[in-house]
C-alpha positions in Angstrom: -13.6 -12.6 -50.0 -13.4 -9.4 -52.1 -10.0 -8.6 -53.5 -10.3 -5.1 -52.0 -11.3 -6.3 -48.5 -8.5 -6.9 -46.0 -8.8 -9.9 -43.7 -10.0 -9.2 -40.2 -7.4 -9.1 -37.5 -7.7 -11.6 -34.7 -9.0 -10.2 -31.4 -5.7 -10.2 -29.6 -5.1 -8.0 -26.5 -2.1 -5.7 -27.0 0.3 -5.1 -24.1 -1.2 -1.6 -23.8 -4.8 -2.9 -23.6 -6.3 -1.7 -20.3 -7.8 -5.2 -19.9 -4.4 -6.7 -19.7 -3.3 -7.5 -16.1 -1.3 -4.6 -14.8 1.2 -7.1 -13.4 1.9 -8.4 -16.9 2.9 -4.8 -18.0 5.0 -3.6 -15.1 6.0 -4.3 -11.5 3.8 -2.0 -9.5 5.0 -2.8 -6.0 8.2 -2.3 -4.0 10.3 -5.1 -2.6 11.5 -5.2 1.0 14.7 -3.3 0.4 12.9 -0.6 -1.5 10.3 -0.2 1.2 13.0 0.2 3.8 14.8 2.8 1.7 11.5 4.7 1.2 10.6 4.7 4.9 14.1 5.8 5.9 14.0 8.6 3.4 10.6 9.7 4.7 12.2 10.4 8.1 14.4 13.1 6.5 11.6 15.3 5.5 10.4 18.4 7.2 7.7 16.4 9.0 9.7 13.2 9.1 8.0 11.7 12.2 4.5 12.0 10.6 5.6 11.2 7.1 7.4 8.0 8.2 4.4 6.9 10.2 1.8 7.4 7.4 3.9 5.5 4.9 4.6 2.7 7.4 0.9 2.3 8.1 -0.1 2.5 4.4 2.4 -0.3 3.8 1.7 -2.5 6.8 -2.1 -2.3 6.6 -2.5 -2.0 2.8 -4.2 1.3 3.2 -5.5 3.4 0.3 -4.7 7.1 0.5 -8.3 7.9 1.4 -8.3 5.3 4.2 -5.0 6.7 5.6 -6.0 10.3 5.7 -9.4 9.5 7.1 -8.0 7.5 10.0 -9.0 8.8 13.5 -7.0 8.7 16.7 -9.8 6.8 18.5 -9.4 3.9 16.0 -6.0 3.1 17.4 -5.8 1.2 20.7 -2.1 1.2 21.8 -2.8 -0.7 25.0 -4.1 -3.7 23.0 -1.7 -2.9 20.1 -4.4 -2.9 17.4 -6.3 -0.6 15.2 -9.6 -0.5 13.4 -9.1 -0.4 9.6 -12.1 1.3 8.1 -12.1 0.2 4.5 -13.7 2.2 1.7 -15.0 1.1 -1.7 -17.3 -1.4 0.0 -14.2 -3.2 1.5 -14.3 -5.4 4.5 -13.4 -3.3 7.6 -11.4 -5.3 10.2 -9.3 -4.9 13.3 -5.6 -5.5 12.7 -2.7 -5.9 15.1 0.0 -3.2 15.3 3.6 -4.4 15.7 6.2 -3.1 18.1 8.0 -0.7 15.8 4.7 0.7 14.6 3.5 1.2 18.1 6.7 3.2 18.8 6.3 5.2 15.7 2.7 6.1 16.6 3.7 7.1 20.2 6.6 9.2 18.8 4.2 11.0 16.5 1.4 11.6 19.0 4.0 13.0 21.4 4.5 15.9 18.9 0.8 16.7 18.9 -0.6 19.5 21.2 -4.2 19.4 20.0 -7.3 17.3 20.7 -8.4 17.0 17.1 -9.8 13.6 16.1 -7.8 12.9 12.9 -4.6 10.9 13.2 -2.7 12.7 10.4 -2.7 16.5 10.3 -1.3 19.2 8.1 0.5 22.3 9.5 -2.8 24.1 9.5 -4.4 21.5 11.7 -6.5 19.9 8.9 -6.5 16.3 7.7 -3.9 15.6 5.1 -5.1 15.7 1.5 -4.5 13.2 -1.2 -2.2 15.8 -2.9 -0.1 16.2 0.2 0.4 12.4 0.5 1.3 12.2 -3.2 3.9 14.9 -2.6 5.5 13.5 0.5 5.8 10.0 -1.1 7.3 11.5 -4.3 9.8 13.5 -2.1 10.7 10.4 -0.1 11.2 8.4 -3.3 13.4 11.0 -4.8 15.6 11.1 -1.6 15.8 7.3 -1.7 16.8 7.2 -5.3 13.7 5.2 -6.3 11.9 5.7 -9.6 8.4 7.2 -9.5 6.4 5.8 -6.6 2.6 6.4 -6.3 0.7 5.9 -3.1 -1.3 2.8 -4.3 2.1 1.0 -4.7 2.3 0.7 -0.9 -1.0 -1.2 -0.9 0.2 -3.5 -3.7 3.5 -3.9 -1.8 1.7 -5.1 1.3 -0.2 -7.7 -0.7 2.9 -8.9 -2.4 4.9 -9.1 0.8 2.2 -11.2 2.5 2.0 -13.6 -0.4 5.8 -13.9 -0.6 5.7 -14.9 3.1 3.5 -17.8 2.1 0.2 -16.5 3.5 -2.9 -18.0 1.8 -5.2 -16.2 -0.5 -8.2 -16.0 1.8 -6.1 -14.4 4.6 -4.6 -11.8 2.3 -8.1 -11.1 0.9 -9.5 -10.4 4.3 -6.5 -8.4 5.4 -6.7 -6.1 2.4 -10.5 -5.9 2.7 -11.3 -7.4 -0.7 -14.8 -8.7 -1.1 -13.9 -10.5 -4.3 -10.9 -12.9 -4.4 -10.2 -11.9 -8.0 -8.7 -8.7 -6.7 -6.3 -10.7 -4.5 -5.2 -13.6 -6.6 -2.5 -11.7 -8.5 -0.5 -11.3 -5.4 -0.2 -15.0 -4.8 0.3 -15.7 -8.5 3.4 -13.5 -8.8 5.0 -14.3 -5.4 8.5 -15.6 -6.0 8.5 -17.8 -2.9 6.0 -20.2 -4.5 8.6 -21.1 -7.1 11.3 -22.0 -4.6 12.5 -25.6 -4.8 11.4 -26.2 -8.3 15.0 -27.0 -9.3 16.1 -28.6 -6.1 19.3 -27.4 -4.4 
């Protein structure tokens, strides 16, 4: 090797390398207590009934912002307590159950509506909510709850983490979140704290 030539550095990923798993860099989901605080804080906003519902549904069903704002009223069947989740990004669309508190929240919100427009979530002007408006209402709720910066996709991650922490298997979570490829789901089961329970006995 020439005396003027420096040795090549090994090809090691830095912690800021975009190829590094995001979960190795930071926690990008909310735990149960944080979700509860965020949902409670959403109720205190100007459109609290609507804002609480969209955050609740994004969390419970792992919705992307675009999936939430595109949801239509006819995709919800309150008599059967279920909804059709229309996944984007080539995701697997599925029917999912709606639990009791969510049914009540939907009924409470629909009772405020005096229109026949097809979209579930409307702005004051009678138009579907935009990504920017959802970003704003989540940021406002997080500030009221005393939480650090919360971005909308954290609710989807929080859904996956919560399901994994409850012990649900990889394939079920994959289908629930609409992932075609399990590699997008596996990190939820990998970081779930419940899988380490009992390692040291009692």
